[in-house]
Rosetta silent file (secondary structure, phi, psi, omega in degrees, C-alpha in Angstrom):
SEQUENCE: MTQKEKIQQEIEKTLDSLNGMKRAEANPFLFTRIQARMNRKSGGWERAFSFVSKPLVALAMLALVMAMNGWSYFGNSIPAETLVSDTETASLPEFEREYKFITSTDSYDYENANDE
SCORE:     score description
SCORE:     0.000 S_00000001
   1 L     0.000  132.813 -178.327    0.000    0.000    0.000 S_00000001
   2 L   -85.378  170.941 -178.624    1.383    3.367   -0.969 S_00000001
   3 H   -63.493  -39.960  179.469    1.432    6.459    1.139 S_00000001
   4 H   -63.895  -39.023  179.843   -1.374    8.059   -0.892 S_00000001
   5 H   -67.638  -39.161  176.925   -3.611    5.040   -0.377 S_00000001
   6 H   -62.312  -43.544  179.979   -3.009    5.085    3.391 S_00000001
   7 H   -64.385  -43.962  179.465   -3.908    8.742    3.541 S_00000001
   8 H   -62.329  -39.035  178.996   -7.032    8.163    1.443 S_00000001
   9 H   -65.894  -41.183  178.191   -8.059    5.256    3.696 S_00000001
  10 H   -65.421  -38.077  177.814   -7.650    7.402    6.833 S_00000001
  11 H   -63.879  -43.663  179.026   -9.722   10.157    5.238 S_00000001
  12 H   -62.903  -40.993  177.805  -12.480    7.664    4.425 S_00000001
  13 H   -61.851  -42.974 -179.391  -12.445    6.329    8.014 S_00000001
  14 H   -64.856  -44.439  179.249  -12.724    9.852    9.379 S_00000001
  15 H   -67.140  -35.519  177.217  -15.608   10.762    7.068 S_00000001
  16 H   -66.246  -32.529  179.173  -17.416    7.503    7.881 S_00000001
  17 H   -69.639  -20.960  178.846  -17.221    8.287   11.583 S_00000001
  18 L   -85.294   -9.004 -176.231  -19.102   11.519   10.919 S_00000001
  19 L   -62.809  -37.038 -176.045  -22.060    9.759    9.221 S_00000001
  20 L   -86.751    3.844 -176.442  -23.948    8.999   12.431 S_00000001
  21 L   -80.233  147.122  176.341  -23.656   12.498   13.877 S_00000001
  22 L  -107.439  162.871  175.922  -26.666   14.760   14.410 S_00000001
  23 L   -70.755  138.758  179.642  -26.825   18.498   14.323 S_00000001
  24 L   -67.220  137.563 -178.707  -26.252   20.071   17.741 S_00000001
  25 L  -115.949  140.727  178.031  -29.457   21.355   19.326 S_00000001
  26 L   -90.899  165.596  175.031  -29.789   24.211   21.770 S_00000001
  27 L   -59.277  135.201 -177.189  -32.081   24.378   24.750 S_00000001
  28 L   -63.336  -22.542 -178.597  -35.582   25.227   23.433 S_00000001
  29 L   -96.993    4.227 -177.850  -35.894   28.116   25.911 S_00000001
  30 H   -63.071  -45.256 -177.965  -32.498   29.609   25.145 S_00000001
  31 H   -62.572  -42.044  179.935  -33.769   32.076   22.562 S_00000001
  32 H   -67.112  -35.508  177.617  -36.532   33.376   24.861 S_00000001
  33 H   -66.795  -39.915  178.740  -34.043   33.807   27.707 S_00000001
  34 H   -65.010  -41.942  178.565  -31.688   35.736   25.446 S_00000001
  35 H   -64.220  -42.238  179.277  -34.536   37.969   24.274 S_00000001
  36 H   -63.261  -39.573  179.230  -35.695   38.597   27.846 S_00000001
  37 H   -66.578  -38.501  179.454  -32.177   39.526   28.890 S_00000001
  38 H   -70.723  -33.060 -178.258  -31.813   41.926   25.977 S_00000001
  39 H   -84.703  -14.798 -178.107  -35.194   43.583   26.672 S_00000001
  40 L   -69.192  134.458  177.037  -34.645   43.884   30.419 S_00000001
  41 L   -82.462  131.763 -178.540  -33.927   47.397   31.564 S_00000001
  42 L   -80.694  140.184  179.827  -30.803   47.529   33.688 S_00000001
  43 L   -82.636  176.612 -178.539  -31.130   49.070   37.120 S_00000001
  44 H   -64.549  -41.390 -179.341  -28.883   51.652   38.720 S_00000001
  45 H   -67.053  -39.030 -179.441  -26.864   49.170   40.730 S_00000001
  46 H   -64.622  -40.509  177.997  -26.265   46.952   37.733 S_00000001
  47 H   -67.351  -39.602 -179.826  -24.977   49.904   35.720 S_00000001
  48 H   -65.458  -44.693 -179.394  -22.768   51.060   38.608 S_00000001
  49 H   -68.509  -34.243  178.019  -21.252   47.622   39.139 S_00000001
  50 H   -68.908  -31.470  177.130  -20.694   47.124   35.435 S_00000001
  51 H   -70.836  -44.246 -177.568  -18.865   50.470   35.342 S_00000001
  52 H   -70.290  -28.107 -176.705  -16.700   49.689   38.382 S_00000001
  53 L   -79.399   -3.853  177.063  -15.898   46.199   37.132 S_00000001
  54 L   -69.276  138.409 -175.468  -14.171   47.516   34.023 S_00000001
  55 H   -58.879  -38.473 -178.933  -10.425   46.888   34.255 S_00000001
  56 H   -64.826  -42.317  179.801   -9.447   50.492   33.509 S_00000001
  57 H   -68.018  -41.765  179.461  -11.696   51.854   36.258 S_00000001
  58 H   -63.114  -42.085  177.988  -10.532   49.211   38.736 S_00000001
  59 H   -66.825  -37.604  177.829   -6.874   50.011   38.018 S_00000001
  60 H   -64.531  -41.334  178.759   -7.543   53.753   38.335 S_00000001
  61 H   -66.227  -39.575  177.267   -9.221   53.222   41.711 S_00000001
  62 H   -62.917  -43.425  178.212   -6.326   51.043   42.849 S_00000001
  63 H   -63.681  -38.866  178.292   -3.826   53.706   41.772 S_00000001
  64 H   -64.025  -44.216  179.309   -5.821   56.374   43.625 S_00000001
  65 H   -64.046  -42.354  178.973   -5.871   54.329   46.829 S_00000001
  66 H   -64.772  -38.944  178.752   -2.138   53.632   46.536 S_00000001
  67 H   -65.588  -42.505  178.600   -1.415   57.339   45.927 S_00000001
  68 H   -65.616  -37.712  177.811   -3.470   58.364   48.960 S_00000001
  69 H   -63.067  -45.370  178.188   -1.708   55.712   51.010 S_00000001
  70 H   -65.020  -40.194  178.326    1.697   56.999   49.921 S_00000001
  71 H   -63.448  -42.118 -179.164    0.708   60.607   50.565 S_00000001
  72 H   -69.386  -28.087 -179.318   -0.487   59.794   54.058 S_00000001
  73 H   -84.312  -46.606 -174.176    2.705   57.862   54.787 S_00000001
  74 H   -97.921  -42.470 -170.695    5.357   60.076   53.201 S_00000001
  75 H   -83.369  -19.879 -174.345    3.853   63.492   52.515 S_00000001
  76 L  -107.685   19.287 -177.828    2.006   64.154   55.716 S_00000001
  77 L   -83.082  134.389  178.960    4.765   63.358   58.195 S_00000001
  78 L  -105.009  133.248  178.893    5.512   66.014   60.784 S_00000001
  79 L   -58.051  146.626 -176.044    8.993   66.113   62.294 S_00000001
  80 H   -63.706  -28.023 -178.686    9.133   64.796   65.848 S_00000001
  81 H   -67.022  -30.000 -177.853   10.592   68.067   67.169 S_00000001
  82 H   -85.563  -11.635 -178.581    7.456   70.008   66.258 S_00000001
  83 H   -71.580  -47.503 -177.242    5.047   67.559   67.866 S_00000001
  84 L  -131.721  122.087  175.889    5.917   68.230   71.499 S_00000001
  85 L  -101.911  165.422 -177.502    7.792   71.230   72.732 S_00000001
  86 L   -65.553  -32.137 -178.539    9.280   71.605   76.211 S_00000001
  87 L   -77.331  -21.223 -176.919    6.784   74.291   77.223 S_00000001
  88 L   -96.367   -3.395 -178.309    3.791   72.198   76.217 S_00000001
  89 L   -68.700  134.798  179.658    4.695   69.001   78.038 S_00000001
  90 L  -112.005  147.623  178.169    2.168   68.070   80.647 S_00000001
  91 L   -78.116  163.844 -176.800    2.795   65.870   83.605 S_00000001
  92 H   -62.045  -42.931  178.116    0.935   62.604   83.989 S_00000001
  93 H   -62.011  -36.743  177.335   -1.390   63.768   86.794 S_00000001
  94 H   -65.636  -39.194  178.625   -2.474   66.789   84.715 S_00000001
  95 H   -64.758  -41.616  178.824   -3.151   64.505   81.782 S_00000001
  96 H   -63.618  -42.283  179.885   -5.190   62.153   83.994 S_00000001
  97 H   -66.099  -39.985 -177.078   -7.271   65.017   85.354 S_00000001
  98 H   -66.482  -41.007 -177.501   -7.906   66.461   81.922 S_00000001
  99 H  -103.483    6.805  176.600   -9.104   63.195   80.382 S_00000001
 100 L    55.266   45.457  176.588  -10.492   61.680   83.596 S_00000001
 101 L   -87.852  147.968  172.698   -8.286   58.602   83.390 S_00000001
 102 L  -114.686  113.092 -177.505   -7.817   56.223   86.266 S_00000001
 103 L   -99.767   -1.499 -179.286   -4.343   54.738   86.113 S_00000001
 104 L   -78.937  136.631  176.187   -4.469   52.940   89.396 S_00000001
 105 L  -110.106   12.003 -178.195   -4.717   49.163   89.257 S_00000001
 106 L   -73.507  -18.018 -174.274   -5.066   48.702   93.009 S_00000001
 107 L   -82.593   -3.171 -178.168   -8.857   48.453   92.839 S_00000001
 108 L  -125.457  129.647 -179.341   -8.868   45.074   91.040 S_00000001
 109 L   -95.025  101.588 -176.572   -7.583   41.840   92.491 S_00000001
 110 L   -70.571  -31.465 -175.851   -6.095   39.948   89.551 S_00000001
 111 L   -74.995  -30.879 -177.576   -5.130   36.853   91.499 S_00000001
 112 L  -111.108   34.350 -178.371   -8.592   36.168   92.918 S_00000001
 113 L   -74.808  138.147  177.739  -10.710   37.103   89.925 S_00000001
 114 L   -93.003  138.002  175.911  -13.878   35.062   89.430 S_00000001
 115 L   -85.611   99.429 -179.340  -14.772   33.866   85.937 S_00000001
 116 L  -118.063    0.000    0.000  -18.350   35.083   85.630 S_00000001
């Protein structure tokens, strides 16, 4: 058998295997579902989410968040010398009185605490 005959035989086998095939059929309700989807009016939320889900918008929002993050970290730093000056330092008791803090831990017995 020559090479051409082998190729012709393989072609015939392949074409014979296609004889029993049927045409592919879609779901009978597919067309009506597609029409309903096309005729449906999109709501406000659907339009907003479709806008935000676009890659360009998502990347722009990511870049904006990263820029704000960088600005808050690098651009808004105040030198430590300007935060507290010697004349503005308050002692701890003055701070407690001003903010009504109780710094004493004597009123609670940690060793004999009941689990309630």
